[in-house]
C-alpha positions as CSV (number, residue, x, y, z in Angstrom):
1,M,25.1,63.6,66.3
2,V,23.8,60.1,66.3
3,N,25.7,57.4,68.2
4,R,25.9,54.3,66.0
5,D,27.7,52.1,68.5
6,R,24.5,50.3,69.6
7,T,23.2,49.4,66.1
8,A,22.9,45.8,67.3
9,E,20.6,46.8,70.1
10,V,18.2,49.2,68.5
11,Q,16.5,49.2,65.1
12,S,18.1,51.5,62.6
13,H,16.0,54.4,61.4
14,E,17.4,55.2,58.0
15,A,15.5,57.4,55.6
16,P,13.7,55.3,53.0
17,P,15.3,55.3,49.5
18,R,13.9,57.9,47.1
19,D,12.0,56.5,44.1
20,P,14.4,56.6,41.2
21,V,13.4,59.0,38.4
22,E,15.1,58.1,35.3
23,S,15.3,60.4,32.3
24,P,14.8,58.8,28.9
25,P,17.9,57.6,27.3
26,P,19.3,59.8,24.5
27,D,18.5,58.9,20.9
28,A,21.3,56.6,19.7
29,G,21.3,58.4,16.4
30,T,22.3,61.8,18.0
31,V,25.0,60.9,20.5
32,T,27.7,61.3,17.8
33,K,26.2,64.3,16.2
34,I,26.5,68.0,16.9
35,L,23.0,69.4,17.3
36,G,23.6,73.0,18.4
37,D,26.2,75.6,17.8
38,A,28.2,77.9,19.9
39,G,26.3,81.0,18.8
40,L,29.3,82.6,17.1
41,S,28.1,85.4,14.9
42,I,29.8,84.9,11.5
43,W,28.5,85.9,8.1
44,A,30.3,85.2,4.9
45,G,33.5,84.8,6.9
46,Y,33.1,88.1,8.7
47,L,32.7,88.0,12.5
48,G,29.9,90.1,14.0
49,E,30.8,89.7,17.7
50,E,32.0,93.3,18.1
51,Y,29.3,95.7,19.3
52,L,31.2,99.0,19.1
53,V,30.7,100.7,15.8
54,D,34.1,102.4,16.0
55,L,35.8,99.0,16.1
56,K,34.0,97.6,13.1
57,P,35.2,96.0,10.8
58,W,38.3,94.2,12.1
59,S,40.6,96.5,10.2
60,N,39.4,99.4,12.5
61,E,40.1,97.3,15.6
62,A,43.5,96.3,14.3
63,R,44.3,99.9,13.5
64,Y,43.4,100.8,17.1
65,V,45.6,98.1,18.6
66,L,48.6,99.2,16.5
67,E,48.1,102.8,17.6
68,A,47.4,102.0,21.3
69,R,50.3,99.8,21.9
70,D,52.6,102.6,20.9
71,E,51.2,104.8,23.7
72,T,53.7,105.1,26.5
73,L,51.7,103.6,29.4
74,I,50.1,100.8,27.4
75,G,53.4,100.0,25.8
76,T,54.9,99.8,29.3
77,L,52.1,97.5,30.4
78,L,52.6,95.2,27.4
79,D,56.4,95.0,28.0
80,A,55.8,94.3,31.7
81,V,53.7,91.3,30.7
82,K,55.7,90.1,27.7
83,M,59.3,90.5,28.6
84,P,59.3,88.1,31.6
85,M,57.5,85.6,29.3
86,I,60.1,86.0,26.5
87,R,62.9,85.5,29.0
88,S,61.4,82.3,30.4
89,E,62.8,79.1,28.9
90,I,61.1,76.7,26.6
91,V,61.7,73.1,27.7
92,V,60.6,70.0,25.8
93,E,59.8,67.1,28.1
94,P,59.8,63.5,26.7
95,A,56.7,61.3,27.3
96,S,59.0,58.8,29.2
97,D,62.7,58.0,29.8
98,D,62.6,55.5,26.9
99,V,65.3,56.1,24.3
100,A,62.7,56.7,21.5
101,D,60.7,59.2,23.6
102,V,63.8,61.1,24.5
103,A,64.9,61.2,20.9
104,F,61.5,62.5,19.8
105,A,61.7,65.2,22.5
106,E,65.2,66.3,21.4
107,F,63.9,66.4,17.8
108,V,61.1,68.8,18.7
109,D,63.5,70.9,20.8
110,C,66.0,71.2,18.0
111,N,63.2,72.2,15.6
112,L,62.3,75.1,17.7
113,R,65.9,76.2,18.2
114,Q,67.3,75.7,14.7
115,M,64.9,77.5,12.5
116,H,66.2,79.4,9.5
117,K,67.1,83.0,10.6
118,Q,64.5,82.8,13.4
119,S,65.3,82.3,17.0
120,I,63.0,80.7,19.5
121,R,62.6,84.0,21.3
122,K,61.7,85.8,18.1
123,W,59.0,83.2,17.5
124,L,57.7,83.7,21.1
125,T,57.6,87.4,20.5
126,D,55.4,86.9,17.4
127,M,53.2,84.3,19.2
128,I,52.4,86.4,22.3
129,E,51.0,89.2,20.1
130,A,47.9,87.2,20.8
131,I,47.8,89.2,24.1
132,E,47.1,92.5,22.5
133,F,45.3,91.4,19.3
134,G,43.5,88.4,20.7
135,F,45.1,85.9,18.3
136,S,48.3,85.3,16.5
137,L,49.1,83.1,13.6
138,G,52.3,81.7,12.2
139,E,52.5,79.6,9.0
140,I,54.6,76.5,9.4
141,V,57.0,75.9,6.6
142,L,58.9,72.6,6.5
143,E,62.1,71.6,4.8
144,K,63.8,68.2,4.3
145,R,67.3,68.0,5.8
146,T,70.2,65.6,5.4
147,D,68.8,63.1,7.9
148,G,65.8,62.5,5.7
149,R,63.3,64.1,8.2
150,L,61.1,67.1,7.7
151,W,62.2,69.9,9.9
152,I,60.5,73.3,10.7
153,R,62.3,75.8,8.5
154,N,60.3,78.7,9.9
155,I,57.1,79.6,11.8
156,M,56.4,82.7,9.7
157,P,54.2,85.3,11.3
158,R,51.2,86.6,9.5
159,G,50.2,90.1,10.6
160,Q,46.8,90.3,12.4
161,E,46.0,93.5,10.6
162,T,46.1,91.7,7.2
163,L,43.2,89.4,8.2
164,R,40.2,90.0,6.0
165,R,37.8,87.2,6.7
166,W,37.3,83.7,8.0
167,A,35.7,80.7,6.2
168,A,34.0,77.8,7.9
169,E,34.4,74.4,6.2
170,D,30.9,73.5,7.4
171,P,28.6,76.6,7.7
172,A,26.6,74.7,10.4
173,H,29.6,74.4,12.6
174,P,31.6,77.6,12.5
175,D,34.1,76.2,15.1
176,E,35.9,74.4,12.2
177,F,37.8,77.1,10.4
178,S,39.8,77.5,7.3
179,H,41.8,80.7,7.4
180,F,41.9,83.4,4.7
181,I,44.3,86.3,5.1
182,Q,44.5,89.3,2.8
183,G,47.9,89.4,1.0
184,M,49.5,92.7,-0.2
185,Y,51.3,92.5,-3.5
186,R,53.6,95.4,-4.3
187,G,54.1,97.1,-7.6
188,S,51.4,96.7,-10.2
189,A,50.1,93.3,-8.8
190,P,46.5,93.6,-7.7
191,R,45.3,92.9,-4.2
192,R,43.8,89.5,-3.7
193,E,43.0,87.0,-1.0
194,I,45.5,84.2,-0.2
195,A,44.0,81.2,1.6
196,I,46.1,79.7,4.4
197,P,44.5,76.6,6.1
198,L,44.7,76.6,9.9
199,N,46.1,73.0,9.9
200,K,49.3,74.5,8.4
201,C,49.6,77.1,11.1
202,V,50.3,77.7,14.8
203,H,47.1,79.6,15.6
204,V,46.7,80.7,19.2
205,T,43.9,82.8,20.7
206,W,43.5,84.5,24.1
207,R,40.2,84.8,25.9
208,G,37.9,84.1,23.0
209,R,34.3,83.1,23.6
210,K,32.3,80.6,21.6
211,G,35.3,79.4,19.7
212,N,36.1,82.8,18.3
213,P,39.2,82.4,16.2
214,Q,40.1,86.1,16.8
215,G,39.9,85.7,20.6
216,K,39.7,88.9,22.6
217,G,42.8,91.0,23.1
218,L,43.9,92.7,26.2
219,L,43.7,96.1,24.4
220,R,40.1,95.6,23.6
221,S,39.1,96.2,27.2
222,L,41.4,99.3,27.3
223,Y,39.6,101.1,24.4
224,V,37.5,103.3,26.6
225,P,40.2,104.6,29.0
226,Y,42.6,104.9,26.1
227,K,40.2,107.0,24.1
228,F,39.5,109.3,27.1
229,I,43.2,109.7,27.8
230,K,43.9,110.5,24.2
231,N,41.1,113.2,24.1
232,F,41.9,114.6,27.5
233,R,45.5,115.1,26.6
234,V,44.4,117.3,23.7
235,I,42.0,119.2,26.0
236,E,44.8,119.5,28.5
237,G,47.1,121.0,25.9
238,I,44.5,123.5,24.7
239,G,43.7,124.3,28.3
240,V,47.3,125.1,29.2
241,E,47.4,127.4,26.2
242,R,44.2,129.1,27.2
243,D,45.2,129.4,30.8
244,I,48.2,131.5,29.6
245,G,46.4,133.7,27.1
246,G,42.8,133.3,27.9
247,T,39.9,133.1,25.4
248,P,39.9,136.2,23.2
249,I,36.6,138.2,23.2
250,I,36.2,140.7,20.4
251,K,33.9,143.7,20.9
252,L,32.9,145.3,17.5
253,P,32.3,149.0,17.4
254,G,28.8,150.0,16.4
255,G,27.6,146.4,16.2
256,Q,28.5,143.6,13.8
257,N,27.2,145.5,10.7
258,S,30.0,148.0,11.1
259,L,32.4,145.5,9.4
260,S,32.3,144.0,6.0
261,D,32.2,140.3,5.5
262,T,35.8,140.3,4.3
263,E,36.9,142.1,7.5
264,K,34.9,139.7,9.7
265,T,36.5,136.7,8.0
266,E,40.0,138.2,8.4
267,L,39.3,139.1,12.1
268,K,38.0,135.5,12.7
269,K,41.2,134.1,11.2
270,Q,43.3,136.3,13.5
271,A,41.4,135.3,16.6
272,E,41.6,131.6,15.7
273,G,45.3,131.9,15.1
274,L,46.0,133.8,18.3
275,R,48.7,131.8,20.1
276,N,51.2,132.6,22.9
277,D,54.4,132.3,20.8
278,E,57.1,134.4,19.3
279,A,54.7,135.7,16.6
280,L,51.9,136.8,18.9
281,Y,50.1,139.9,17.6
282,V,46.7,140.9,16.2
283,M,45.7,143.9,14.0
284,V,42.3,145.5,14.8
285,P,40.6,148.6,13.4
286,E,40.2,151.8,15.5
287,G,37.5,151.5,18.1
288,M,37.6,147.7,18.3
289,D,38.5,146.0,21.6
290,I,39.9,142.5,22.3
291,T,39.9,141.1,25.8
292,A,40.6,137.7,27.4
293,Y,37.8,135.7,28.9
294,N,38.6,133.6,31.9
295,S,36.0,131.2,33.4
296,G,35.1,132.0,37.0
297,G,33.5,128.7,37.5
298,K,34.8,125.4,38.9
299,S,38.3,124.5,37.7
300,T,38.7,120.9,36.6
301,N,42.1,119.2,37.1
302,V,42.5,117.4,33.8
303,R,45.8,115.9,34.8
304,E,44.1,114.0,37.7
305,I,41.4,112.7,35.4
306,I,44.1,111.4,33.0
307,K,46.0,109.7,36.0
308,D,42.7,108.1,37.0
309,Y,42.3,106.5,33.6
310,E,45.9,105.5,33.5
311,T,45.4,103.6,36.8
312,Q,42.4,101.9,35.2
313,I,44.6,100.7,32.4
314,L,47.2,99.3,34.8
315,M,44.5,97.6,36.9
316,R,43.6,95.5,33.8
317,M,46.6,93.2,34.5
318,F,47.0,93.9,38.3
319,S,50.0,96.1,37.4
320,Q,49.3,99.2,39.5
321,F,52.7,98.6,41.2
322,L,54.3,100.1,38.0
323,K,53.2,103.5,39.2
324,L,53.5,103.1,42.9
325,G,56.0,105.6,44.4
326,M,55.9,107.8,41.3
327,D,53.2,110.0,42.9
328,N,54.5,109.6,46.5
329,V,51.8,107.1,47.3
330,G,51.7,103.4,47.9
331,T,53.2,100.9,50.4
332,Q,55.5,98.0,50.1
333,A,52.7,95.6,51.1
334,L,50.6,96.9,48.2
335,V,53.5,96.4,45.8
336,V,54.1,92.8,47.0
337,G,50.4,92.0,46.8
338,S,50.0,93.5,43.4
339,Q,53.0,91.7,42.1
340,D,51.6,88.4,43.3
341,F,48.5,88.8,41.3
342,F,50.5,90.1,38.3
343,T,52.7,87.1,38.4
344,M,49.7,84.7,38.5
345,A,48.1,86.5,35.6
346,I,51.3,86.1,33.5
347,E,51.5,82.4,34.4
348,S,47.8,82.0,33.4
349,I,48.5,83.5,30.0
350,Q,51.5,81.2,29.6
351,D,49.5,78.1,30.4
352,E,46.7,79.1,28.0
353,L,49.1,79.7,25.1
354,I,51.4,76.8,25.6
355,E,48.5,74.4,25.7
356,Q,47.5,75.5,22.2
357,V,51.1,75.2,21.0
358,N,51.3,71.6,22.2
359,E,48.1,70.8,20.4
360,Q,49.5,72.1,17.1
361,I,53.3,71.9,16.7
362,V,54.0,68.5,18.2
363,P,51.3,66.6,16.3
364,Y,52.3,68.4,13.1
365,L,55.8,67.2,13.4
366,A,54.7,63.7,14.3
367,R,52.5,63.6,11.2
368,F,55.6,63.9,8.9
369,N,58.2,62.2,11.0
370,T,58.1,58.7,12.7
371,F,59.9,57.6,15.8
372,P,59.3,53.9,16.3
373,G,58.9,52.8,19.9
374,T,57.6,56.0,21.3
375,T,55.0,55.7,24.1
376,G,53.5,59.2,23.6
377,L,54.1,62.7,22.3
378,P,56.6,65.0,24.0
379,R,55.3,68.0,25.8
380,I,56.5,71.6,25.3
381,T,56.7,73.5,28.7
382,W,57.3,77.1,29.5
383,T,59.1,77.9,32.7
384,K,57.6,80.3,35.1
385,P,58.4,84.0,34.5
386,G,60.6,86.2,36.6
387,A,63.5,85.5,39.0
388,M,63.2,83.6,42.2
389,D,63.4,85.7,45.4
390,V,66.4,83.8,46.6
391,A,66.7,85.6,49.9
392,N,63.1,84.8,50.9
393,I,63.4,81.2,49.7
394,V,66.7,80.7,51.7
395,E,65.1,82.2,54.8
396,L,61.9,80.0,54.4
397,F,64.0,76.9,53.7
398,T,66.3,77.5,56.6
399,K,63.5,78.0,59.1
400,G,61.6,75.0,57.7
401,A,64.6,72.7,57.8
402,A,65.4,73.8,61.4
403,Q,61.8,72.8,62.3
404,K,62.3,69.4,60.5
405,I,59.7,70.5,57.9
406,F,62.1,70.3,55.0
407,T,65.0,67.9,54.5
408,P,67.9,69.8,52.8
409,T,69.6,68.0,50.0
410,R,72.4,68.6,47.5
411,E,69.9,69.3,44.8
412,D,68.4,72.1,46.9
413,E,71.8,73.8,47.0
414,V,72.4,73.3,43.3
415,R,69.1,75.0,42.5
416,L,69.6,77.9,44.9
417,R,73.2,78.5,43.6
418,D,71.8,78.5,40.0
419,E,69.1,81.0,40.9
420,A,71.5,83.3,42.8
421,G,74.1,83.2,40.0
422,L,76.7,81.6,42.3
423,P,79.4,79.2,41.1
424,E,78.4,75.6,40.5
425,L,78.8,73.2,43.4
426,P,82.0,71.1,42.8
427,E,81.4,67.4,42.1
428,G,81.3,65.3,45.2
429,V,80.9,68.3,47.6
430,G,77.8,68.3,49.7
431,D,76.9,64.6,49.3
432,G,75.3,62.7,52.1
433,P,72.9,63.8,54.8
434,R,72.9,67.5,55.8
435,E,72.4,69.1,59.2
436,V,70.6,72.4,59.6
437,Q,71.9,75.6,61.2
438,S,69.6,78.1,62.6
439,V,70.1,81.8,62.0
440,V,70.7,84.3,64.8
441,N,71.5,88.0,64.8
442,D,75.1,89.0,64.5
443,V,76.4,89.9,67.9
444,F,79.5,91.7,66.8
445,G,80.1,94.3,64.1
446,G,78.3,92.7,61.1
447,L,80.3,89.5,60.9
448,G,77.4,87.7,59.5
449,L,77.6,84.9,62.1
450,R,75.4,81.8,62.3
451,R,74.7,79.6,65.3
452,D,76.4,76.2,65.0
453,M,74.8,72.8,64.6
454,G,75.7,71.6,68.0
455,Q,72.4,72.4,69.6
456,F,70.7,69.9,67.3
457,Y,72.9,67.0,68.5
458,D,71.3,64.8,71.1
459,E,74.5,63.0,72.0
460,V,77.6,64.7,73.4
461,R,80.2,62.3,74.5
462,R,82.3,62.7,77.6
463,Y,85.8,63.8,76.6
464,D,89.0,63.5,78.5
465,Q,90.7,66.0,80.8
466,A,93.3,67.0,78.2
467,A,90.4,68.4,76.1
468,G,89.4,70.7,78.9
469,G,86.0,69.3,80.0
470,D,84.2,71.5,82.6
471,L,87.4,71.9,84.5
472,R,87.3,75.7,84.4
473,G,85.7,75.8,87.7
474,I,85.5,79.5,88.6
475,P,81.9,80.5,87.9
476,G,82.7,83.3,85.5
477,N,81.1,84.1,82.2
478,Y,84.0,83.3,80.0
479,E,84.6,79.9,81.7
480,K,81.0,78.9,81.0
481,F,81.2,80.2,77.5
482,T,84.4,78.4,76.7
483,N,83.1,75.1,78.2
484,A,79.9,75.4,76.1
485,Y,82.0,76.1,73.0
486,Q,84.1,73.1,73.6
487,K,81.0,70.9,73.9
488,E,79.7,72.3,70.6
489,L,83.0,71.5,68.9
490,V,83.0,67.9,70.1
491,G,79.4,67.5,69.3
492,I,80.0,68.5,65.7
493,Y,83.1,66.3,65.4
494,D,81.3,63.2,66.9
495,K,78.4,63.6,64.5
496,W,80.8,64.1,61.6
497,A,82.9,61.0,62.6
498,A,79.8,58.8,62.9
499,E,78.5,59.7,59.5
500,T,81.9,59.6,57.9
501,S,82.5,56.1,59.4
502,R,79.2,54.9,58.0
503,L,79.9,56.2,54.5
504,M,83.4,54.8,54.4
505,S,82.3,51.4,55.6
506,L,79.7,50.9,52.9
507,P,80.1,47.7,50.9
508,G,82.4,47.8,47.9
509,K,84.4,50.8,49.1
510,G,88.2,50.2,48.7
511,I,91.0,52.4,49.9
512,T,90.7,54.8,46.9
513,E,87.0,55.3,47.3
514,A,87.4,55.7,51.1
515,N,90.1,58.4,50.6
516,A,87.8,60.2,48.2
517,T,85.0,60.1,50.7
518,L,87.2,61.3,53.5
519,N,88.4,64.3,51.5
520,T,84.9,65.3,50.7
521,R,83.8,64.9,54.4
522,L,86.9,66.8,55.6
523,N,85.9,69.7,53.5
524,Q,82.5,69.7,55.1
525,L,84.0,69.4,58.6
526,S,86.4,72.3,57.9
527,A,83.6,74.5,56.8
528,D,81.5,73.6,59.9
529,L,84.4,74.2,62.3
530,K,85.2,77.5,60.6
531,L,81.6,78.7,60.7
532,L,81.4,77.8,64.4
533,A,84.8,79.4,65.1
534,R,83.8,82.6,63.4
535,A,80.6,82.8,65.5
536,R,82.1,82.0,68.8
537,I,85.3,84.1,68.4
538,G,83.2,87.1,67.5
539,E,81.0,86.6,70.6
540,A,84.1,86.0,72.8
541,S,85.7,89.2,71.5
542,Q,82.7,91.2,72.5
543,M,82.5,89.4,75.8
544,G,86.1,90.3,76.7
545,L,85.4,94.1,76.5
546,G,82.9,94.4,79.3
547,T,81.3,97.8,80.1
548,V,84.3,100.0,80.5
549,L,86.2,98.9,77.4
550,G,83.0,98.3,75.3
551,K,83.2,101.9,73.9
552,R,86.4,100.8,72.1
553,T,84.5,98.1,70.1
554,H,84.8,99.9,66.8
555,D,88.3,101.2,67.1
556,P,90.4,100.2,64.1
557,V,93.0,98.6,66.3
558,V,90.4,96.4,68.0
559,Q,88.7,95.5,64.8
560,Q,92.1,94.5,63.3
561,T,92.7,92.3,66.3
562,I,89.4,90.5,65.9
563,A,90.1,90.0,62.1
564,T,93.5,88.5,63.0
565,L,92.0,86.1,65.6
566,L,89.4,84.9,63.1
567,K,92.1,84.3,60.5
568,E,94.3,82.4,62.9
569,A,91.5,80.2,63.9
570,E,90.8,79.2,60.3
571,I,94.6,78.7,59.7
572,N,94.8,76.4,62.7
573,I,91.9,74.3,61.4
574,D,93.4,74.0,57.9
575,E,97.0,73.5,59.1
576,S,96.6,71.5,62.3
577,V,93.1,69.9,62.8
578,I,92.4,68.6,59.3
579,P,95.9,67.4,58.5
580,G,96.0,65.6,61.9
581,I,92.9,63.6,61.0
582,K,94.3,62.8,57.5
583,E,97.6,61.6,59.1
584,K,95.8,59.5,61.6
585,F,93.7,57.9,58.9
586,G,96.7,57.3,56.6
587,K,98.6,55.4,59.4
588,E,95.7,53.1,60.5
589,S,93.3,52.8,57.6
590,G,95.1,49.9,56.0
591,A,94.2,47.6,58.9
592,V,90.6,48.9,59.1
593,Q,90.0,48.2,55.4
594,K,90.5,44.5,56.0
595,L,87.4,44.5,58.2
596,S,83.8,44.5,57.1
597,G,80.3,45.5,58.2
598,A,79.7,46.8,61.7
599,Q,83.3,45.9,62.7
600,K,84.6,48.2,60.0
601,K,82.4,51.0,61.0
602,D,83.3,50.7,64.7
603,A,87.0,50.6,63.8
604,F,86.7,53.8,61.8
605,E,84.9,55.5,64.7
606,D,87.7,54.5,67.1
607,L,90.2,55.8,64.6
608,F,88.5,59.2,64.4
609,S,88.0,59.4,68.2
610,G,91.8,59.7,68.5
611,R,91.6,63.2,67.1
612,R,88.8,64.5,69.3
613,N,91.2,66.3,71.6
614,S,92.6,68.4,68.7
615,V,89.1,69.5,67.8
616,A,88.1,70.2,71.5
617,R,91.2,72.4,72.0
618,Q,89.9,74.8,69.5
619,A,87.8,76.2,72.3
620,G,90.9,77.8,73.6
621,G,90.7,80.2,70.6
622,A,87.6,81.7,72.2
623,Q,89.5,82.2,75.5
624,V,92.4,83.8,73.6
625,A,89.9,86.1,71.8
626,I,88.5,87.2,75.1
627,F,91.8,88.3,76.5
628,E,93.5,89.5,73.3
629,T,90.6,91.7,72.4
630,Q,90.5,92.9,75.9
631,K,94.2,93.7,75.8
632,S,93.9,95.5,72.5
633,A,91.0,97.7,73.7
634,G,92.8,98.2,77.1
635,K,95.9,99.6,75.3
636,V,93.7,102.0,73.3
637,E,91.9,103.1,76.5
638,N,95.1,103.6,78.5
639,S,96.7,105.5,75.6
640,E,93.8,107.9,75.6
641,R,94.0,108.2,79.5
642,R,97.7,109.1,79.3
643,R,97.0,111.7,76.7
644,L,94.4,113.3,79.0
645,G,96.7,113.0,82.0
646,I,94.6,110.3,83.7
647,K,96.1,107.3,85.5
648,P,96.0,104.2,83.3
649,I,94.0,101.1,84.3
650,A,96.2,98.7,86.2
651,T,95.8,94.9,85.7
652,R,96.9,91.7,87.4
653,W,97.2,88.1,86.4
654,V,95.2,85.7,88.7
655,L,95.9,81.9,88.9
656,D,93.1,79.4,89.3
657,K,94.0,77.8,92.7
658,T,92.3,74.5,91.8
659,A,94.5,73.9,88.7
660,D,98.0,72.4,88.2
661,H,99.9,75.2,86.4
662,C,102.4,75.1,83.6
663,E,106.1,76.2,83.6
664,D,108.3,78.2,81.2
665,D,109.1,76.2,78.1
666,T,112.2,77.7,76.4
667,H,111.9,75.2,73.5
668,R,108.5,76.5,72.5
669,A,109.2,80.1,73.8
670,T,106.1,80.0,76.1
671,F,105.6,81.3,79.6
672,G,104.6,79.5,82.7
673,C,101.5,81.0,84.3
674,P,102.9,81.3,87.8
675,G,105.7,83.6,86.5
676,L,103.0,85.9,85.1
677,A,100.9,86.1,88.2
678,R,101.5,89.6,89.4
679,E,100.2,93.2,89.2
680,Y,100.9,95.4,86.1
681,A,100.7,99.1,87.0
682,D,100.8,100.1,83.3
683,G,98.0,97.7,82.5
684,W,97.9,95.6,79.4
685,D,100.8,97.4,77.8
686,S,103.3,95.8,80.2
687,M,101.8,92.3,80.1
688,P,103.9,89.9,77.9
689,T,100.9,87.8,77.0
690,V,97.4,86.9,78.1
691,P,95.7,83.7,79.5
692,A,95.6,80.9,76.8
693,G,98.0,83.0,74.7
694,A,101.8,82.4,74.7
695,V,101.6,80.2,77.8
696,S,102.8,76.6,78.0
697,C,99.3,75.3,78.9
698,L,97.9,76.9,75.7
699,G,94.1,76.5,75.4
700,N,93.8,74.6,78.6
701,C,94.8,77.8,80.6
702,R,92.4,78.6,83.5
703,C,93.9,81.9,84.6
704,Y,92.1,85.2,84.2
705,I,92.7,88.9,84.4
706,E,91.5,91.5,86.9
707,A,91.6,95.2,86.5
708,D,91.6,98.2,88.9
709,L,89.0,100.1,86.9
710,E,88.4,102.8,89.4
711,G,92.0,103.2,90.5
712,N,91.1,102.6,94.2
713,G,92.5,99.1,94.6
714,N,89.1,97.5,94.0
715,W,90.2,94.7,91.6
716,Q,87.4,93.3,89.3
717,R,87.1,90.7,86.7
718,I,86.1,92.4,83.4
719,T,84.5,89.2,82.2
């Protein structure tokens, strides 16, 4: 490396410039002329590019294609290539968003979809025969309709096997073709040539060299393996028959002169007709012997040879995966890799064919129909074949969005819903910025849980004592878990409130628009809170069981308890939290609407902050889940112990000595915690409720349960 920082101090040592060597300018008289030719072999309209005698003339090759595409494996290959292409949509894109360009694009689209007794997919089916034949040709027939324009009546296919010869307008330039196709007249009419000019047709080719109007079909490269398969199948059939009966050997008595020519001929016919069927017999004169000859040499597995050639056929389009697994071989990685190449091959064919369609159909319509004000011609496009792997796309998008690589939008959800066949996203739902949730493994019984969005929030405000805070001071797992859940709830709500306040305070939004925005945002908040509740209550339920009761996890009674807890959490969100926010907004929004700008936004945030406590108290649902699931599993465990004659597990209610405890409330039919603080010899069966259950302090309860798991007075917290 050369340091160029001291160029002012030292003399530069650049390489001297090379002496320019100019080639002489082209002759001005030749720059617009064609001097050479592509080298296409064409004589009197007949192409001479084919080198295999068996496929000359074209009628022989066309006959082979018609025969081969009816073969099972080749037919499967062609369908695997064609069917995804036929299913893909044809879309006409305007040159711009101008009215004239859009109108022209719609006209082209309607032409393709409103042909006379010919659907767009039927036309595609005819056109993509270029894949096996090398070319396809459809004659465009126009008709004048009531709007005064010339529309496409049909793109009528012309069978490739009816081609007789081509004719060049200029023999020196065989890339400029007129097209002649042999027509077949029925009845007494004689056969004669019918000329069809290419400028009246949609003529597409595939993989042709040197401007060959016949292209080079996929089946041309399959001729050799197809021929071998065809012949080996005959040999295989003969071999099977000979393996059963053997090859007959006739020993003549006294030499071959002992039989007359007539007898020899008859005997030869009997030997040739010798078959293992219901009519198997042979008549021989006395003294003659017929034995079966079996080769003692190497036995060739004809079936394996045929399979090898079949694999070669499938390799032609990277479609070996069509046979993977049929012979108990192949891996998933090989299937996926092969499918990738196969898909790219189909897309390549699509691109090649649709380019030619655009060069012919659109200019043809533009020649006979005018659209004043257009800036260019519309473009016919062909959507990619096959269905999107929605599961992989969602996983990729979720991980990418979590790492801030992608920014999720409403349009992303609309597209994914469409690809997955899900219902359409309701109007107005999902507008505005979106947060990302990372995926974690389900911790309890296949609930399909997802980690909440709280971990992505940088700001978590301090909330008041009524909301719980970190006041559950005993260093137990469930206290830490409930405190963390409460912070997540408040984090979600604060983020939601800030964004909702921003959207509702945008200029020009009146009370009607603000209400509409609030309803949409509340739907999003409800979904987020339910998602988080489902995750945390599932985790809390598992946490409450501990080691001893963990074996009761999948008991139907326990599972029903969890399902009920999840349902109650969602009901509480729908019937308490969300209506409370609406009520608060309805009472105070009138005064806020009179403000503007930052003041209006701050006022909305203050309004929403008044409902933070109701959201934070949802954390009590996790505490209830811990002890209700524990109680349910404990009852099942003690029931089984009683059945076996074993002493049940005793429990006791323990108060948090650092907390101010509640009292009985007859109006709400709730218990005071001090009255519940005692031992229960029969365990959970005799407990009237659980901490954070039907107690007056509800979700703010800081009590817990201990159990005598070993029956020796050694009380332990299960959680």
